[in-house]
C-alpha positions in Angstrom: -43.5 57.2 44.9 -45.7 60.0 43.7 -47.9 59.3 40.6 -48.2 62.0 38.0 -50.8 61.3 35.3 -50.5 63.1 31.9 -52.9 63.2 29.0 -51.4 64.2 25.6 -53.6 64.8 22.6 -53.0 65.0 18.9 -55.1 65.4 15.8 -55.9 62.9 13.0 -54.1 63.3 9.7 -54.3 66.7 7.9 -54.8 67.1 4.2 -51.6 66.8 2.3 -49.6 65.6 5.3 -48.3 62.0 5.0 -46.3 62.0 8.2 -48.3 63.6 11.0 -46.3 64.5 14.1 -49.5 65.3 16.0 -50.2 61.5 16.0 -46.6 60.1 16.0 -45.2 62.3 18.8 -47.8 61.6 21.5 -47.7 57.9 20.8 -43.9 57.8 21.0 -44.0 59.7 24.3 -46.5 57.3 25.8 -44.3 54.4 24.8 -41.2 56.0 26.2 -42.8 56.8 29.6 -44.4 53.3 29.9 -40.9 52.0 30.6 -40.4 52.2 34.4 -36.7 52.7 34.0 -37.3 56.2 32.6 -38.2 57.5 36.0 -35.1 56.0 37.5 -33.0 57.5 34.7 -34.0 61.0 35.5 -31.0 63.0 36.7 -33.1 65.6 38.6 -33.4 64.8 42.3 -36.9 66.3 42.3 -38.1 63.7 39.8 -36.4 60.6 41.2 -39.4 59.4 43.2 -42.0 60.2 40.6 -43.9 57.7 38.4 -45.1 59.3 35.2 -48.0 57.8 33.3 -48.8 59.2 29.8 -52.2 58.6 28.1 -52.7 59.7 24.5 -55.8 60.5 22.5 -56.1 61.3 18.8 -58.8 63.9 18.0 -60.6 64.8 14.8 -60.0 68.3 13.4 -63.6 69.1 14.4 -65.1 72.0 16.2 -67.9 69.9 17.5 -66.1 66.7 18.4 -62.5 67.5 19.4 -63.1 68.9 22.9 -65.7 66.3 23.9 -63.3 63.5 23.0 -60.5 65.1 24.9 -62.7 65.7 27.9 -63.7 62.1 27.9 -60.1 61.0 27.9 -59.4 63.5 30.8 -62.3 62.2 32.8 -61.0 58.6 32.4 -57.3 59.4 33.2 -57.8 62.0 36.0 -54.6 63.8 34.9 -52.4 66.3 36.7 -51.1 67.7 33.4 -52.8 68.0 30.0 -50.7 68.8 26.9 -52.6 69.3 23.6 -50.6 69.2 20.4 -51.4 70.1 16.8 -49.6 70.8 13.5 -48.6 74.2 12.3 -47.4 73.7 8.7 -45.5 77.0 8.4 -43.5 76.6 11.6 -39.7 76.3 11.4 -39.6 74.5 14.8 -41.7 73.8 17.8 -44.1 76.6 18.9 -45.2 77.0 22.5 -48.6 78.6 22.5 -49.1 81.3 25.1 -52.7 82.2 24.8 -56.1 80.7 23.8 -58.6 83.3 22.5 -62.4 83.1 22.9 -63.1 83.2 19.2 -64.0 80.8 16.4 -63.3 82.5 13.0 -62.8 79.7 10.5 -61.9 80.5 6.9 -62.1 76.8 5.8 -64.3 73.8 6.8 -63.2 71.4 9.5 -63.2 67.6 9.2 -67.0 67.6 9.4 -67.1 70.0 6.4 -68.5 72.7 8.7 -67.5 76.4 8.8 -69.0 77.7 12.1 -70.2 81.2 12.3 -67.8 83.8 13.7 -68.6 83.8 17.4 -67.1 83.4 20.9 -66.3 79.8 21.9 -67.9 80.5 25.3 -70.1 83.6 25.4 -69.8 83.7 29.2 -66.1 83.1 29.2 -63.2 85.6 29.4 -61.7 87.0 26.2 -58.6 84.8 26.6 -56.7 82.4 28.8 -52.9 82.2 29.4 -51.2 78.8 29.2 -50.5 76.9 32.4 -47.3 75.4 31.2 -43.8 76.5 32.3 -42.7 78.0 29.0 -39.5 79.6 30.3 -38.0 76.3 31.6 -39.2 74.4 28.5 -37.4 76.8 26.2 -34.3 76.5 28.3 -34.4 72.7 27.7 -35.0 73.2 24.0 -32.0 75.5 23.8 -29.8 73.0 25.7 -30.9 70.2 23.3 -30.6 72.4 20.2 -34.3 72.1 19.3 -35.5 75.1 17.3 -38.5 76.6 19.1 -40.3 79.9 19.7 -43.2 81.4 21.6 -46.4 81.9 19.7 -48.9 84.5 20.7 -51.9 82.3 20.0 -53.1 79.1 18.3 -55.1 80.9 15.6 -58.9 80.8 15.4 -59.4 77.3 14.0 -59.9 74.0 15.8 -56.5 74.1 17.6 -57.4 77.3 19.3 -61.0 76.1 20.1 -59.6 73.0 21.8 -57.0 75.1 23.7 -59.6 77.5 24.9 -62.0 74.7 26.0 -59.1 73.0 27.8 -58.1 76.1 29.7 -61.7 77.1 30.4 -62.2 73.6 31.9 -58.9 73.7 33.9 -59.8 77.1 35.4 -63.0 75.6 36.8 -61.4 72.6 38.5 -60.8 72.5 42.3 -57.7 70.3 41.7 -54.7 72.1 40.3 -54.1 71.0 36.7 -51.4 72.2 34.3 -52.6 72.5 30.7 -51.3 74.0 27.5 -50.9 73.6 23.8 -47.8 72.9 21.7 -47.8 73.3 17.9 -45.5 71.0 16.0 -43.9 71.6 12.6 -44.0 69.3 9.7 -41.6 66.3 9.8 -38.5 67.0 7.8 -35.7 64.4 8.0 -33.3 66.4 5.8 -30.0 67.5 7.6 -30.4 71.1 9.0 -33.8 71.8 7.4 -34.9 75.3 7.0 -38.5 74.2 7.5 -39.7 71.5 9.9 -37.9 69.2 12.2 -37.0 65.5 12.3 -39.4 63.2 14.2 -36.6 62.4 16.6 -36.2 66.1 17.5 -39.9 66.5 17.9 -40.1 63.5 20.3 -37.1 65.0 22.2 -39.0 68.2 22.4 -42.1 66.4 23.8 -40.0 64.8 26.5 -38.6 68.2 27.5 -42.2 69.5 27.8 -43.1 66.5 30.0 -40.1 66.8 32.2 -40.3 70.5 32.8 -44.1 70.4 33.3 -43.8 67.6 35.9 -41.0 69.6 37.6 -43.1 72.7 37.7 -46.1 70.8 38.9 -44.1 69.5 41.9 -42.3 72.8 42.6 -44.3 75.7 41.1 -42.7 79.1 40.4 -44.3 82.1 38.8 -41.0 82.9 37.1 -41.3 79.8 34.8 -44.6 81.0 33.2 -43.2 83.0 30.3 -45.9 85.1 28.6 -43.9 87.8 26.9 
């Protein structure tokens, strides 16, 4: 049985957010995939002989500390796939981030009460990186499971984007093929048919779709599944 290791990160509570999906969803996904029967229950023949291990890490909303903490978790878990998550308060549904830009341009302080100067994240790095996740197939699964979702051009210029850029910059330098990307989650809204936000159950289901399609793409890559436009 082939072993696939996954690291999923989230962020510590945000100001004014009592129920934080960027903590709850990764933890729920790790619990779900810790049950060996989940691999057996997969209907896709490609995934029948795959064992999936999910490790989570909760990061501070900090320019200085978020990436070092994620990198430490990556070095310990030796993952094949890394999925970073964050909260986008204005989102109607799940947002799949296409691009990480090489820019810090914060208008507010981070968790360390720091507003870094406007500058590149890596002065020697490219202007941007594209995601390495199979967005097309993930969106197909979202539609099948009636999970509101959309593509997002980038993760902004705050800590989420900084983490995303560091992650893709690191991934590009590895000899081993590693899939990595960023998913922005909406606020948790348990009201029926909400116009803003999604229930925690829908967000966990979305996370499972991201995992399944990413593992499937890792095992059988196809350029048609990387949807950038």
